[in-house]
N, C-alpha and C positions, 0 to 999 in steps of 0.2 A: 310166151314166156314159161319158163318153166319154174315150178313149184319145189321149195326146199326146205325140208326140215330139218332145223341145228337147234342144237342143246348147248345152253352159255350158263355159265354162274350165273347166281344172282349178283355179283358183282357187276358182271360183264352186262348183265339185263341194266342196271342201274345207270351204266354208262349210256348205255344204247337209248334209253331213256332222257337222259341228262343231255343229250346232243339234239334231238325231236325237241326238247323243250327249247332249247335254243333258240328253235327257229331255223334252224340250219337243212333240217331234214323234215320231210311231212308223215316216215313212218320208218319203221324199223328196213323194211326193204329199202326205201332208198339209202339208207345210211350203209348197209353191207353192201349194196351195188357202188356205191362210193369207195369203201374200203377196197373192192376188188378192182374197180379201176385203179386208184392209188398203189395198189400192189403191183398191176400189170407194168402200169409206167415206171415205177421203182425197178421191176427185173428187166425190162426194155433198157433201162439206161444202164444197169449194171453190165447186159451182154452190149453195148454200144463201146463201153467203156475198155470191158474187155477185148473185145475187135481190137479198137486203137494201141493197147497195150502191146498185145499180138501183132500189129502192123509193127509198130516201133521194135520190136525184138527183132522181129524178121529183117528188119531194115538195115541191118548191120550195125556196125561202128561209125559215126560220124567222123570226119576231118575238122570238123569245127568246135575249138574251145570253148569253153565256159565265157572266156573274157570277149569274146565276138558274137555270142548268142547275147550276152549281156549288152553290149553296144548295139547291136543290131533292134534289140527291143527299144532300148531308151530312143533309137531313132524313130520307130513306129509308132512309139508314144508322145512323142516329142518330149521327153523327159531330158 
């Protein structure tokens, strides 16, 4: 495992300690690692969304109108 020294404000230190004292984390390192994992997950979700948007844009204009899309969605969800 790598070791890293970081500098945080007093307010940030208080927040980290609050998270540890809540029992969710055993120490500062666990909390920081969880923040990094959360950031990685968020970035991955954004990348997937961007990819889906690009795929949609590249697929061209649909021949199906909004009324047909709504009817199809209602059928699929038994509405």
